N, C-alpha and C positions, 0 to 999 in steps of 0.2 A: 082751117086747112090742116093745123097740126094733127088731127085726128086721122087724117088720111096718109100721113107721111110714111107710116110703117108698111101699108098694104103697096104703096108705090115702090119702096124701097125693097121688099121682099121680091115682089115682081121682077124688078131690074136684077136682083141679086141671083135669081134661081139659074139663068143661064151663065152666070159668071162664076158662082160655086155655090152649089147646093147646101154645103154645111154652114156657109154664111148666112144664107137665107134663113136655114132653120134656127140658127143662133139668134137672128134678128126677131123671129117670131116667138122665141122664148121671153126675150125682154117686153115684148108687145104684149104678151099675156100675163105675165108676172107683174107688171108694174105700169098701172094706169096713168101715172104721172110722167112715164117715159114719152110720151107723145110730144109734151111740150118741149122737153130736152131735146129730142130728136130734130123737132122744128127749128129750134134756134141753132142748132148745129149745122143743119143742111142750109139754112138761110146763111150763116156765115160764109159757108163754104163756096155757095154760089156767088157770093160778094169777092171772096178772096181769090177765087178761080174761075173767073168768068170763061163760059165756053169749055170747061175741062170737064170730062166725064168722071167725078169723084168716086163713084161706085166702082168704075173699072181700076182705077187707081187703088182703091181698097182692096179689090180682089188680087191686083197683082202684088201688093204687098204681103197679102196673107197666104200666097202661093211661096213666096221666098221665105217667110216665117215657118210655114208647114215643113219645107225642105230642111230647114235648120232644126226643126223640132224631130223629124224623122233620123236624122242622123245622130242627134243627142239620144233618143229612144232606144237606138241600136246599141249604144256603148255610153251610159249616162256618167259623166265625169266631167270634172272642170274644163278639160282640154277640148270637148265636144259642146260646151254649153254656149259659147260665142263664136264669132268669126272677125277676131281684130284685123282691121285693115281692109275688110270687105266694103266695097263701094255701096253707099245708101243714097238713095234719092231724098233729099230733104223734103222736097214736096210731098213725095208719096209717104215718107215717115210721118210728116204732120197731120196729112189727111187722115192716116189710119190710126193716129192716136186719138183725134177728135171723133171720127164715126165709130170707133170701137166703144167709147162712152155709151153711144146710143144703140149700138148693134150687138153688143155682147153682154152677157149677164154678169160677167165677172167684174169687167171694167165699170159697168153701171152701178154695182154694188159697192165699188170701192168709192167713187164718188157720192154714193147715197150715205156711206158710213163717214166720209169726211163731213158733208153737210150736217150730219148728226153731233159729230165732234164740235163742229163750230158754233152750231146752236146751242151746245152746252156751256159755251164760254159767256156766262151772263154777266160778269162783271161790267161795268160801264167804262172801264179802261184799262190797258194793258198792252203788252207788246208781244207781236206775233211775227215768227219769220217762216217762209216757205224756202226749204233747202232743196233745190231742184225746182225751176220755175214752172217746168210742165208746159201745158199747151197754152195756159191762161184761164182755162176752165175754173182751175183750184182758186187763183186768184180773185176771180168773178165772184166766187163763193165767200172768199174771205172779206172782200168790199162790203159784204151784208153786216159784218160786226159793227157794234156800236161805235160812234164818232170818235170815242176816246182812245180806240185801239190804235196804235201805231203798227203798220204793217211794211214787212221787209220780204225782199225776193232775192235769192242767190243763184246764179247759174255760171259755170266757165264757160258756156257757149254763148256768144253775143247773139247769134242768131236766133236763139231760142228766146232770148228776151224780146228781140224785134218782134217775133210772131206773136208772143204773149200780149205786148202792147198793141198790136193791131186787133187782135180779139178783144180785148178791154175797149178799145176805141170804137170798135164795131157796136158794141152794146151800151156805148155811152157811159162807161165806169170811170168816173172824174176822181175816184178816191185816191188820195196821196200815197204813193208807194215809194220807199225806199230802195233802189235798185244796186245790188252788190255783185261780186263777181265769185268771190270766195269765202264761203263760211268757216269758221275754224273748226273743223272736224279732227284735227289731230290734237294740238295742246291748246286749248282755249286760252287767250290772254286774260288777265285779271278783269278788263273792262267788259269781257262777255260773259263772264261766271256770274251765275244767278240773274241774269239779265232779262231773260224771257220768260213770260207766263204762258206761252205756247209755241210749240214748234211744230212743223210739218214735214215730214219725209216721205213723200208719197212716191212709189215705185223709184226709188233711188238706191236703196242698200244693196240691191244685187249688182248694181253698176260700180261698187266700190270694192277694191281689193282688201279693205280692212274694214267692214261694217261694224266688227265689234268695238273697234277703236272711236268709230263715229258714234255709236250709242253711249259709249262712255262720255264723249264731249256733251251729247245731248243731257246726260244726267247733269254735269257740271254747269250746263249753261242755263237749264231750268231754275225758276225760284223752287222754293220749298214746296209751295202748292202748285207749281206749273204742271202742265199735261203736254205730252207730245203724241201725235199721230204718225204712225209708222205703217208701212207695208213690206212684205217680204215675198218675193216671187219665188215660188216653189217648182222646181223641175221644169223651168220655163226656159226655152232656148232663144236666145236673140244675139245680134251680132255684137252689141255691146254689154252683154251680160258678163260678169267675169267672176262673180262670186255664187257658189253653188249651195243652196238651202235643200237638202234632199228631202226633208219631212217637217212635219209641224213640231216635233219634239226639238230639233235643231234650232227653230226660230225661237221657241220659249225658253231655251238653254241660254241662248245669246243674249236675250233681254234681261233674264235674271243674272247672268254673270256681269253684264255691264253696270250692276248696281241700280237696275230699273225694276218696278213691280207692275204688274199688268193689271189695270183698272177694268178694262173689257176687251174683248177679242172677237173676232168674226172670221170665218172660212169662206171663202169664195172659189169655188172650184172652176177652172177653166173646162167649158164643156159646152156641145151644140144642144144639150137636153135640159130640161128643168133640173136643177140640182137635187141630189136624194135628200129625203126627209132626215137622215143621219148622217150630215155631211162630214163629219169626224171619221166615221168608219170607213166611209168609202172614198175617202180624199187621196189623191195621189198627184195632182198637177193643179196649181192655180194661185192663190195669194193668201197670205195670211195677213191680217189687218188687227192692229191693236192700238189701244190707246194706253200709255204707259206714264208712270210719274217716278220720280226719285225714290228709292226704296227708304 
């Protein structure tokens, strides 16, 4: 059934928003493995929101973000990047976060890169923390790490953690996870320094007023051989985005100035078309993804 999920989704998305249908078709054409991912996500959403039209919810959320993006594009600056205090439907927000993994190439590739990062952690034991819990999708990937790895997850919004636990329960993930509220991203205490073999800051930094400080804390909290997975949204408007990354150079400079070195990186443009062959030259909006280590 998973192989049919894209055809069904694209047919439903066409009358809702043709751009969303085009974006979904790109994922379907570029990533044969995406059908299984989409099948899992749609299965969960049918369970979580019985009787709800999740694709219509996704379309409504996309229209809201498009309006914010148009405002930002007319006057690109920190003041137009977000919309503090704007009401956000928690259900629509959660649905869109999950569906965009399956239906947009840039978010599918972010998770693809995260999976590659995690599969590269070959030590039989270690300690990893996800800073910003996300949808639960990220933690499901982390749960595949060897049994000797301790997993921690931090988020200041309790509702996010509740939703992530629901997601993990649906997929039968029984792996022990230590849940926390705030990770020390300002001045890490002695007990946090050099404690972690891996850290994940996935789609978090643009939500922070001082991501440079946070990256400095990442450096302090990693072991000498530790690695961190970080992403930075470039020129993407959203209600809760507060830090503007205007270009790739600003991302790379911030990593370097935080005392980190880039082990590998990836550019994933936000587009409804297949990415250009030379991504760096044509890039203007999307995500910068990097694996970093203490310099």
